[in-house]
C-alpha positions in Angstrom: -55.7 131.9 356.5 -52.0 132.4 355.6 -50.8 129.9 353.1 -47.4 128.3 353.5 -44.7 126.9 351.3 -43.8 123.4 352.3 -40.8 121.3 351.2 -41.6 117.6 351.8 -38.4 115.5 352.0 -39.8 112.1 351.4 -38.1 108.8 352.2 -37.8 107.0 348.9 -39.2 103.8 350.3 -42.5 105.6 351.0 -42.8 107.6 347.8 -45.2 105.2 346.0 -47.7 105.0 348.9 -51.1 106.2 347.6 -52.0 107.8 351.0 -48.9 109.9 350.7 -49.7 111.1 347.2 -53.3 111.8 348.4 -52.0 113.8 351.3 -49.9 116.0 349.1 -52.8 116.6 346.7 -55.2 117.5 349.5 -52.9 120.0 351.1 -52.2 121.6 347.7 -56.0 121.9 347.2 -56.1 123.8 350.6 -54.0 126.4 348.8 -50.5 125.7 350.2 -47.4 125.2 348.0 -46.0 121.7 348.4 -42.8 120.7 346.7 -41.4 117.2 347.1 -37.9 115.9 347.1 -37.5 112.1 347.2 -34.4 110.5 348.8 -32.6 107.9 346.9 -29.3 107.3 348.8 -27.5 108.3 352.0 -26.9 112.0 352.3 -29.9 113.0 350.1 -32.1 114.2 353.0 -29.2 116.2 354.5 -28.6 117.9 351.2 -32.3 118.5 350.5 -32.7 120.2 353.9 -29.8 122.6 353.2 -31.3 123.4 349.8 -34.7 124.1 351.5 -33.1 126.7 353.8 -31.5 128.4 350.7 -34.9 128.4 349.0 -36.5 130.1 352.1 -39.5 127.8 352.4 -41.8 128.2 355.4 -41.7 124.6 356.6 -39.4 121.6 355.9 -41.5 118.4 356.4 -39.9 115.0 357.1 -41.8 112.4 355.3 -40.6 109.2 356.9 -39.7 107.8 360.3 -37.4 108.9 363.1 -34.3 108.3 360.9 -35.6 110.7 358.2 -36.3 113.3 360.9 -32.8 112.8 362.2 -31.2 113.2 358.8 -33.1 116.4 358.1 -32.3 117.9 361.5 -28.6 117.3 360.8 -28.9 118.8 357.4 -30.5 121.9 358.8 -27.9 122.4 361.6 -25.0 121.6 359.4 -26.1 124.5 357.3 -27.4 126.9 359.9 -26.9 126.7 363.7 -29.7 129.3 364.3 -32.4 128.3 361.8 -35.5 130.4 361.3 -37.2 127.9 359.0 -39.8 125.7 360.8 -39.8 121.9 360.6 -42.7 119.4 360.6 -43.2 115.7 360.3 -45.5 113.4 358.3 -44.7 110.2 360.1 -44.3 107.1 357.8 -41.8 105.0 359.7 -41.9 101.8 361.8 -41.8 103.3 365.3 -42.4 107.0 364.8 -41.3 107.6 368.4 -40.9 111.4 368.1 -44.3 111.9 366.4 -46.2 109.6 368.7 -44.6 111.3 371.8 -45.6 114.7 370.5 -49.2 113.7 369.6 -48.8 114.1 365.8 -51.1 112.0 363.7 -49.5 108.6 362.9 -51.2 106.5 360.2 -53.0 109.6 358.7 -50.6 111.4 356.3 -53.2 113.9 355.2 -53.9 115.0 358.8 -50.2 115.2 359.6 -49.2 117.2 356.5 -52.2 119.5 356.9 -51.1 120.1 360.5 -47.6 121.0 359.3 -49.2 123.5 356.9 -51.4 125.1 359.6 -49.9 124.4 363.0 -47.9 126.8 365.3 -44.1 126.6 365.3 -42.6 126.1 368.8 -38.9 126.5 369.5 -37.6 123.2 370.8 -34.2 122.0 372.1 -31.8 120.2 369.9 -29.2 117.7 371.4 -25.7 117.8 370.0 -24.0 114.4 370.1 -20.3 114.8 369.3 -20.4 116.4 365.8 -24.1 115.4 365.1 -27.5 116.3 366.3 -30.8 114.7 367.4 -34.2 115.9 368.7 -35.7 112.8 370.2 -33.5 110.2 371.9 -30.1 108.6 371.8 -30.3 105.0 372.9 -27.0 103.6 374.3 -25.9 100.0 374.9 -28.2 97.0 374.4 -31.1 99.2 373.2 -28.9 100.5 370.3 -28.0 96.9 369.5 -31.7 96.1 369.2 -32.0 98.9 366.6 -29.1 97.7 364.7 -30.2 94.0 364.7 -33.9 94.5 363.9 -34.3 93.6 360.3 -36.2 95.8 357.8 -38.5 93.0 357.0 -39.4 92.6 360.6 -40.0 96.3 361.0 -42.2 96.4 358.0 -44.2 93.3 359.1 -44.9 94.2 362.7 -44.0 97.8 363.0 -42.8 99.1 366.4 -43.3 95.8 368.1 -40.3 94.5 366.2 -38.0 96.4 368.5 -39.6 94.8 371.6 -39.3 91.3 370.2 -35.7 91.7 369.2 -34.9 93.4 372.5 -36.3 90.5 374.5 -34.1 88.1 372.6 -31.0 90.4 372.9 -31.6 90.7 376.7 -30.9 87.0 377.0 -27.3 87.7 376.0 -27.0 91.2 377.3 -23.6 93.0 377.7 -22.6 95.4 380.4 -21.0 98.7 379.3 -18.6 100.6 381.6 -17.1 104.1 381.4 -16.2 107.3 383.1 -19.2 109.6 383.3 -19.2 113.4 383.8 -22.3 115.5 384.3 -22.9 118.9 386.0 -23.3 116.9 389.2 -19.6 115.7 388.9 -17.7 112.6 387.8 -18.7 109.0 388.5 -18.1 105.5 387.2 -20.9 104.3 384.9 -22.0 100.7 384.5 -25.1 100.0 382.5 -26.8 97.5 380.2 -29.2 100.0 378.6 -29.5 103.8 378.6 -31.6 106.4 376.8 -30.7 110.1 376.7 -33.8 111.8 375.7 -35.2 115.2 374.6 -38.6 113.6 373.7 -40.6 111.3 375.9 -40.6 108.1 373.9 -37.9 105.7 372.6 -38.2 102.1 371.3 -42.0 102.2 371.7 -41.8 103.0 375.4 -42.2 106.2 377.3 -38.7 106.2 378.9 -38.6 109.9 379.6 -42.2 110.9 380.7 -40.9 114.0 382.5 -39.1 115.3 379.4 -40.0 118.7 378.0 -38.9 119.6 374.5 -37.9 123.2 375.3 -36.5 123.1 378.9 -32.8 122.9 378.0 -32.5 119.5 379.8 -31.8 115.9 378.6 -33.5 113.1 380.5 -31.3 110.0 381.2 -33.0 106.7 381.8 -30.5 103.9 382.6 -30.7 100.3 383.6 -27.7 98.9 385.6 -26.6 95.3 385.3 -29.5 93.1 386.4 -30.7 89.5 386.7 -33.3 88.4 384.3 -35.8 87.9 387.2 -35.7 91.7 387.7 -37.3 92.4 384.3 -40.8 92.6 385.7 -39.5 95.2 388.3 -37.9 97.2 385.5 -41.2 97.2 383.6 -43.0 98.4 386.7 -40.5 101.2 387.0 -41.2 102.3 383.4 -44.9 102.3 384.0 -44.4 104.0 387.4 -42.4 106.9 386.0 -45.5 108.0 384.0 -47.4 108.1 387.2 -44.7 110.2 389.0 -43.4 107.3 391.1 -39.7 107.1 391.8 -38.0 104.0 390.3 -36.5 101.2 392.3 -34.3 99.4 389.8 -33.7 101.9 387.0 -32.2 105.3 387.3 -33.8 108.6 386.0 -31.9 111.9 386.0 -31.9 115.2 384.1 -28.8 117.1 382.9 -27.9 120.0 380.6 -25.0 117.9 379.3 -23.6 114.4 379.7 -20.1 113.0 378.8 -18.8 109.4 378.7 -15.3 108.0 378.0 -14.8 104.3 377.6 -12.2 101.8 376.6 -14.7 99.8 374.6 -16.9 100.7 371.7 -20.4 101.4 372.8 -23.3 101.1 370.3 -25.3 104.4 370.2 -28.4 105.1 368.2 -29.5 108.7 368.0 -33.0 108.6 366.4 -32.2 105.4 364.6 -28.7 106.2 363.3 -26.1 103.5 363.9 -22.9 104.5 365.7 -20.1 102.9 367.8 -18.3 105.3 370.1 -15.7 105.4 372.8 -16.3 109.1 373.5 -19.8 110.4 373.9 -20.4 114.2 374.4 -24.1 115.3 374.5 -25.4 118.7 375.3 -28.8 120.4 375.0 -29.0 123.4 372.7 -32.0 125.2 374.2 -34.8 126.2 372.0 -32.8 126.2 368.7 -35.3 124.7 366.2 -38.8 126.0 365.3 -41.0 122.8 365.0 -44.7 122.6 364.2 -46.1 120.9 367.3 -49.4 120.6 369.2 -49.8 122.6 372.4 -49.5 120.3 375.3 -47.5 119.0 378.3 -44.4 118.3 376.2 -43.8 122.1 376.1 -42.8 124.0 379.2 -44.3 127.5 379.6 -41.9 130.1 378.1 
C-alpha cells in the first residue's frame, strides 16, 4: 500500500475532541504522515491550504463542517486554479451536508480520516460565486437567513435539526426576493422565497438536488416561489418526490452551467455556510477542477 502525506486543517473548536486525536494517532500508526494545523481566527484555513499546496502534500483534509470545507476550497483556488493536490474531509460540523451527501463517514473521525488516506481521488466540479468558490451548495433567500440566525448553541445542542427548527420559525415571516435572472436558457424575472444552487445533493439537512452529479459541469437549482403557508405540505411532498424521480408541482428544479441574478435589494446568500448579502450573483460551474477523495457511487457521472 502506498503511504500518503496528509495535512489536516482542523477547526479550532474541535481540536480538543478525544475522538479526533485518536483518529490522527490511528492513521499515523497505519504508516501515513499526518501533520495538523489548527485554526484560531478567520483566514487561517485559507492560509493553511495555500501553505499545504506549497509543501506538496498528497491530501489536504478539512477537519470540521461545511464552513471549514468551504474555507479550504477557497484557499486552494485562490492559490492555484488548477490544483493537483487532492482534498478530503473528516466531518466534524453540525450539518455536514457535503460529507453526508457523498457517503463519507459522519460521527466516526477515524474511519473518515483513514478513508482520506486510502481512498481514490475523483475530479469534481467547483462552483465560482462572484470572486469566491464553493463545492456543495449556495442557499439563497430565506434559507440563507436560517443559516445566519441559527445560534451556535442551538447547532451544538441539536446538530442539523437546528436549521429545520429555525427555518420553520423564519417561514412564518418569510420575505420574497425579486431580481432579473439570466441562464443559458435566456433572461427572465425571478421571484422566490428560497433557492439552493447546488453541486452536491444535500443542503440544510435535505436532499434538495437529488439529481446532482459532482462532476457533470452542471449546477442544480431548486427554488420555491412565493407561497401560502398551507402549501408547505405540498412543498415537502415535492422534495420527497424529487428523490423518486417525480416532477415537482410547487417547487422548481432546473440544471444550468451558469446562473446570474441582478437585484435592487440585498439578498442573503450562504455558500457552504458562509454569510453574504449580494445584489449581484454570478455562479458558474468549473468542470472537474478539484481532486477529492470520494467513494465511488451515483454522485459521480461516468467519465
